C-alpha positions in Angstrom: 33.0 94.4 -173.5 30.7 95.7 -170.9 28.4 94.1 -168.3 25.3 96.2 -167.4 23.0 96.4 -164.5 20.0 98.7 -164.7 17.6 99.1 -161.8 17.0 100.2 -158.3 19.8 99.6 -155.8 17.7 98.1 -153.1 18.2 94.7 -151.3 14.8 93.1 -150.8 13.8 92.7 -154.5 16.8 93.5 -156.6 19.7 92.2 -154.4 22.4 94.1 -156.5 25.2 93.3 -154.1 25.2 89.8 -155.5 26.4 91.2 -158.8 29.5 92.6 -157.1 30.1 89.2 -155.4 29.9 87.6 -158.9 32.2 90.3 -160.4 34.7 89.7 -157.6 35.0 86.1 -158.8 35.6 86.9 -162.4 36.9 90.4 -163.0 40.6 89.4 -162.8 40.1 86.9 -165.6 38.4 89.4 -167.8 40.8 92.4 -167.7 39.2 94.0 -170.8 35.6 94.0 -169.4 33.9 96.6 -167.2 30.8 96.5 -165.0 28.4 99.5 -165.4 25.7 100.0 -162.8 22.9 102.4 -163.7 20.6 103.2 -160.8 20.4 104.5 -157.3 19.0 103.5 -153.9 19.7 102.4 -150.3 22.2 99.8 -151.4 24.5 102.2 -153.3 26.6 103.0 -150.3 27.1 99.4 -149.2 27.9 98.5 -152.8 30.5 101.2 -153.0 32.0 100.1 -149.7 32.2 96.5 -151.0 34.0 97.7 -154.1 36.5 99.7 -152.0 37.0 96.9 -149.4 37.7 94.2 -152.0 39.6 96.6 -154.3 37.4 95.7 -157.3 38.4 97.3 -160.5 36.4 98.5 -163.5 33.1 99.1 -161.6 31.4 102.2 -162.8 28.4 103.6 -160.8 26.6 106.1 -163.1 23.6 106.8 -160.9 20.0 107.3 -162.2 19.6 108.1 -165.8 16.4 109.2 -167.6 17.5 107.6 -170.8 19.4 104.3 -170.6 19.2 103.4 -174.2 22.9 104.3 -174.8 23.9 102.1 -172.0 22.0 99.1 -173.5 23.6 99.8 -176.9 27.1 99.8 -175.6 26.8 96.8 -173.3 27.1 93.2 -174.4 25.5 91.5 -171.4 22.7 92.6 -169.1 22.9 91.2 -165.6 20.0 90.8 -163.1 20.3 89.4 -159.6 16.7 89.9 -158.4 15.0 87.7 -155.9 11.7 88.3 -157.7 10.2 90.3 -160.5 6.9 90.8 -162.3 7.7 91.4 -165.9 11.2 93.1 -165.9 11.2 95.7 -168.5 15.0 96.0 -168.3 15.3 92.5 -169.8 13.0 93.4 -172.7 14.7 96.7 -173.3 18.1 95.1 -173.1 17.1 92.3 -175.6 15.7 94.9 -178.1 19.1 96.6 -178.0 21.1 93.3 -178.4 22.1 92.8 -174.8 22.3 89.2 -173.7 20.4 88.8 -170.5 21.5 86.7 -167.6 19.4 86.3 -164.4 18.4 83.9 -161.7 15.4 81.7 -162.7 13.6 83.0 -159.6 10.4 84.5 -161.2 8.0 83.2 -163.9 8.7 85.8 -166.5 12.4 84.9 -166.6 11.7 81.7 -168.5 9.1 83.5 -170.7 11.7 85.9 -171.9 14.9 83.8 -171.8 15.5 80.5 -173.5 18.5 79.3 -171.6 21.6 79.1 -173.8 19.8 80.4 -176.9 19.0 84.1 -176.2 20.4 84.5 -172.6 21.2 82.5 -169.5 19.0 81.3 -166.7 20.8 80.5 -163.5 19.6 78.3 -160.7 18.2 80.7 -158.1 20.8 82.4 -156.0 23.7 80.1 -157.0 26.4 82.7 -157.2 29.2 80.3 -158.2 27.1 79.0 -161.1 26.2 82.5 -162.2 29.9 83.5 -162.1 31.0 80.5 -164.1 28.4 80.8 -166.8 28.9 84.5 -167.1 32.6 84.1 -167.3 32.3 81.4 -170.0 30.0 83.7 -172.0 32.3 86.6 -171.6 35.1 84.5 -173.1 33.1 83.5 -176.2 32.5 86.5 -178.5 30.8 84.2 -181.0 28.3 83.0 -178.4 27.6 86.6 -177.3 26.8 87.6 -180.9 24.6 84.6 -181.6 22.7 85.0 -178.3 22.3 88.8 -179.0 20.8 88.0 -182.4 18.4 85.5 -180.9 17.5 87.9 -178.1 16.5 90.6 -180.6 14.3 88.1 -182.4 12.7 86.6 -179.2 11.6 90.0 -177.9 9.7 90.7 -181.1 7.0 88.3 -180.0 6.1 90.7 -177.2 5.5 93.9 -179.2 2.0 95.3 -179.2 1.4 94.5 -182.9 1.8 90.8 -182.0 0.1 90.8 -178.6 -3.1 92.9 -179.5 -4.5 90.4 -182.0 -4.1 87.7 -179.4 -6.0 89.7 -176.9 -8.7 90.5 -179.4 -9.0 86.8 -180.2 -9.3 85.9 -176.5 -12.0 88.5 -175.9 -14.0 87.3 -178.9 -13.8 83.7 -177.7 -15.1 84.8 -174.3 
Protein backbone atom coordinates (compact mmCIF):
# COMPACT_ATOMS: atom_id res chain seq x y z
CA UNK A 1 0.00 0.00 0.00
CA UNK A 2 2.39 2.51 -1.33
CA UNK A 3 2.13 5.54 -3.58
CA UNK A 4 5.28 6.36 -5.51
CA UNK A 5 6.67 9.50 -7.10
CA UNK A 6 9.83 9.17 -9.20
CA UNK A 7 11.42 12.22 -10.78
CA UNK A 8 13.16 15.52 -10.39
CA UNK A 9 11.87 17.70 -7.60
CA UNK A 10 11.57 20.88 -9.62
CA UNK A 11 8.58 23.14 -10.04
CA UNK A 12 8.37 24.28 -13.66
CA UNK A 13 7.88 20.90 -15.33
CA UNK A 14 7.21 18.38 -12.57
CA UNK A 15 5.30 20.42 -9.93
CA UNK A 16 5.76 17.75 -7.23
CA UNK A 17 4.39 19.95 -4.44
CA UNK A 18 0.95 19.23 -5.93
CA UNK A 19 1.34 15.62 -4.83
CA UNK A 20 1.77 16.71 -1.23
CA UNK A 21 -1.35 18.88 -1.54
CA UNK A 22 -3.21 15.82 -2.81
CA UNK A 23 -1.74 13.62 -0.07
CA UNK A 24 -2.86 16.15 2.52
CA UNK A 25 -6.47 15.67 1.39
CA UNK A 26 -6.44 11.86 1.62
CA UNK A 27 -3.75 10.54 3.97
CA UNK A 28 -5.94 10.48 7.08
CA UNK A 29 -8.47 8.28 5.27
CA UNK A 30 -5.78 5.80 4.26
CA UNK A 31 -3.83 5.14 7.45
CA UNK A 32 -2.18 2.02 6.04
CA UNK A 33 -0.74 3.77 2.96
CA UNK A 34 2.52 5.66 2.56
CA UNK A 35 3.91 8.10 0.01
CA UNK A 36 7.46 7.45 -1.20
CA UNK A 37 9.25 10.21 -3.10
CA UNK A 38 12.31 9.21 -5.13
CA UNK A 39 14.30 12.11 -6.51
CA UNK A 40 15.99 15.36 -5.61
CA UNK A 41 16.03 18.97 -6.71
CA UNK A 42 15.25 22.57 -5.82
CA UNK A 43 11.74 21.73 -4.59
CA UNK A 44 12.90 19.21 -1.99
CA UNK A 45 13.32 21.77 0.77
CA UNK A 46 9.94 23.49 0.14
CA UNK A 47 8.33 20.05 0.03
CA UNK A 48 9.90 19.00 3.32
CA UNK A 49 8.79 22.30 4.82
CA UNK A 50 5.23 21.66 3.57
CA UNK A 51 5.24 18.20 5.18
CA UNK A 52 6.41 19.67 8.52
CA UNK A 53 4.05 22.66 8.43
CA UNK A 54 1.01 20.49 7.73
CA UNK A 55 2.21 17.63 9.93
CA UNK A 56 1.77 15.12 7.14
CA UNK A 57 2.44 11.54 8.09
CA UNK A 58 3.91 8.64 6.14
CA UNK A 59 5.84 10.72 3.60
CA UNK A 60 9.24 9.23 2.86
CA UNK A 61 11.84 11.23 0.90
CA UNK A 62 14.48 8.74 -0.25
CA UNK A 63 16.56 11.02 -2.50
CA UNK A 64 18.14 10.11 -5.82
CA UNK A 65 18.51 6.41 -6.54
CA UNK A 66 20.44 4.86 -9.40
CA UNK A 67 18.17 1.83 -9.48
CA UNK A 68 14.50 2.49 -8.79
CA UNK A 69 13.16 -0.90 -9.85
CA UNK A 70 12.68 -2.06 -6.25
CA UNK A 71 10.56 1.02 -5.58
CA UNK A 72 8.36 0.26 -8.60
CA UNK A 73 8.02 -3.34 -7.49
CA UNK A 74 6.84 -2.45 -3.98
CA UNK A 75 4.50 0.38 -4.97
CA UNK A 76 0.88 -0.07 -6.03
CA UNK A 77 0.31 3.34 -7.62
CA UNK A 78 2.66 5.69 -9.48
CA UNK A 79 1.72 9.37 -9.15
CA UNK A 80 2.75 12.13 -11.56
CA UNK A 81 1.81 15.78 -11.24
CA UNK A 82 3.68 17.22 -14.21
CA UNK A 83 2.66 20.32 -16.10
CA UNK A 84 4.10 18.80 -19.27
CA UNK A 85 6.18 15.86 -20.42
CA UNK A 86 7.53 14.33 -23.59
CA UNK A 87 7.39 10.57 -23.24
CA UNK A 88 7.65 9.98 -19.48
CA UNK A 89 9.78 6.89 -18.95
CA UNK A 90 8.63 6.65 -15.33
CA UNK A 91 5.12 5.76 -16.48
CA UNK A 92 6.40 3.02 -18.80
CA UNK A 93 8.79 1.72 -16.13
CA UNK A 94 6.06 1.77 -13.50
CA UNK A 95 3.57 -0.03 -15.75
CA UNK A 96 6.09 -2.76 -16.62
CA UNK A 97 6.44 -3.38 -12.89
CA UNK A 98 2.70 -3.36 -12.21
CA UNK A 99 2.31 0.17 -10.83
CA UNK A 100 -0.99 1.79 -11.73
CA UNK A 101 -0.20 5.26 -13.12
CA UNK A 102 -2.20 8.37 -12.32
CA UNK A 103 -1.40 11.72 -13.87
CA UNK A 104 -2.87 14.90 -15.23
CA UNK A 105 -3.91 14.63 -18.87
CA UNK A 106 -1.68 17.61 -19.63
CA UNK A 107 0.60 16.15 -22.32
CA UNK A 108 -0.01 14.02 -25.38
CA UNK A 109 1.77 10.87 -24.27
CA UNK A 110 -0.44 10.61 -21.19
CA UNK A 111 -3.36 9.34 -23.24
CA UNK A 112 -1.04 7.23 -25.42
CA UNK A 113 0.08 5.31 -22.35
CA UNK A 114 -2.99 5.43 -20.12
CA UNK A 115 -6.49 4.29 -20.99
CA UNK A 116 -8.42 6.08 -18.26
CA UNK A 117 -10.05 3.66 -15.85
CA UNK A 118 -8.57 0.59 -17.56
CA UNK A 119 -4.82 0.68 -16.88
CA UNK A 120 -4.50 3.94 -14.94
CA UNK A 121 -6.18 7.25 -14.31
CA UNK A 122 -6.08 10.47 -16.32
CA UNK A 123 -7.09 13.56 -14.41
CA UNK A 124 -8.38 16.84 -15.81
CA UNK A 125 -5.27 19.04 -15.88
CA UNK A 126 -4.38 20.48 -12.51
CA UNK A 127 -7.68 19.63 -10.79
CA UNK A 128 -6.24 18.67 -7.42
CA UNK A 129 -9.63 17.86 -5.88
CA UNK A 130 -10.49 15.43 -8.69
CA UNK A 131 -7.02 13.88 -8.49
CA UNK A 132 -7.40 13.39 -4.73
CA UNK A 133 -10.88 11.87 -5.04
CA UNK A 134 -10.04 9.46 -7.83
CA UNK A 135 -6.78 8.45 -6.17
CA UNK A 136 -8.54 7.89 -2.85
CA UNK A 137 -11.26 5.82 -4.53
CA UNK A 138 -8.60 3.68 -6.20
CA UNK A 139 -6.67 3.24 -2.96
CA UNK A 140 -9.87 1.93 -1.37
CA UNK A 141 -10.39 -0.73 -4.04
CA UNK A 142 -7.76 -3.46 -4.01
CA UNK A 143 -9.54 -5.36 -6.78
CA UNK A 144 -9.45 -2.32 -9.07
CA UNK A 145 -5.74 -1.82 -8.35
CA UNK A 146 -4.99 -5.44 -9.25
CA UNK A 147 -7.11 -5.26 -12.41
CA UNK A 148 -5.52 -1.98 -13.55
CA UNK A 149 -2.07 -3.30 -12.71
CA UNK A 150 -2.60 -6.31 -14.95
CA UNK A 151 -3.91 -4.11 -17.78
CA UNK A 152 -0.98 -1.71 -17.33
CA UNK A 153 1.52 -4.54 -17.74
CA UNK A 154 -0.25 -5.63 -20.93
CA UNK A 155 -0.59 -2.12 -22.39
CA UNK A 156 3.08 -1.27 -22.07
CA UNK A 157 4.06 -4.34 -24.09
CA UNK A 158 2.95 -2.56 -27.26
CA UNK A 159 5.83 -0.11 -26.81
CA UNK A 160 8.67 -2.64 -26.58
CA UNK A 161 11.30 -2.54 -29.33
CA UNK A 162 10.27 -5.90 -30.82
CA UNK A 163 6.84 -4.42 -31.54
CA UNK A 164 7.95 -0.93 -32.59
CA UNK A 165 10.87 -1.77 -34.91
CA UNK A 166 8.74 -3.65 -37.47
CA UNK A 167 6.39 -0.67 -37.61
CA UNK A 168 9.31 1.66 -38.33
CA UNK A 169 10.64 -0.73 -40.97
CA UNK A 170 7.24 -0.81 -42.64
CA UNK A 171 7.02 2.99 -42.58
CA UNK A 172 10.50 3.43 -44.13
CA UNK A 173 9.74 0.90 -46.84
CA UNK A 174 6.51 2.74 -47.67
CA UNK A 175 8.39 6.00 -48.03
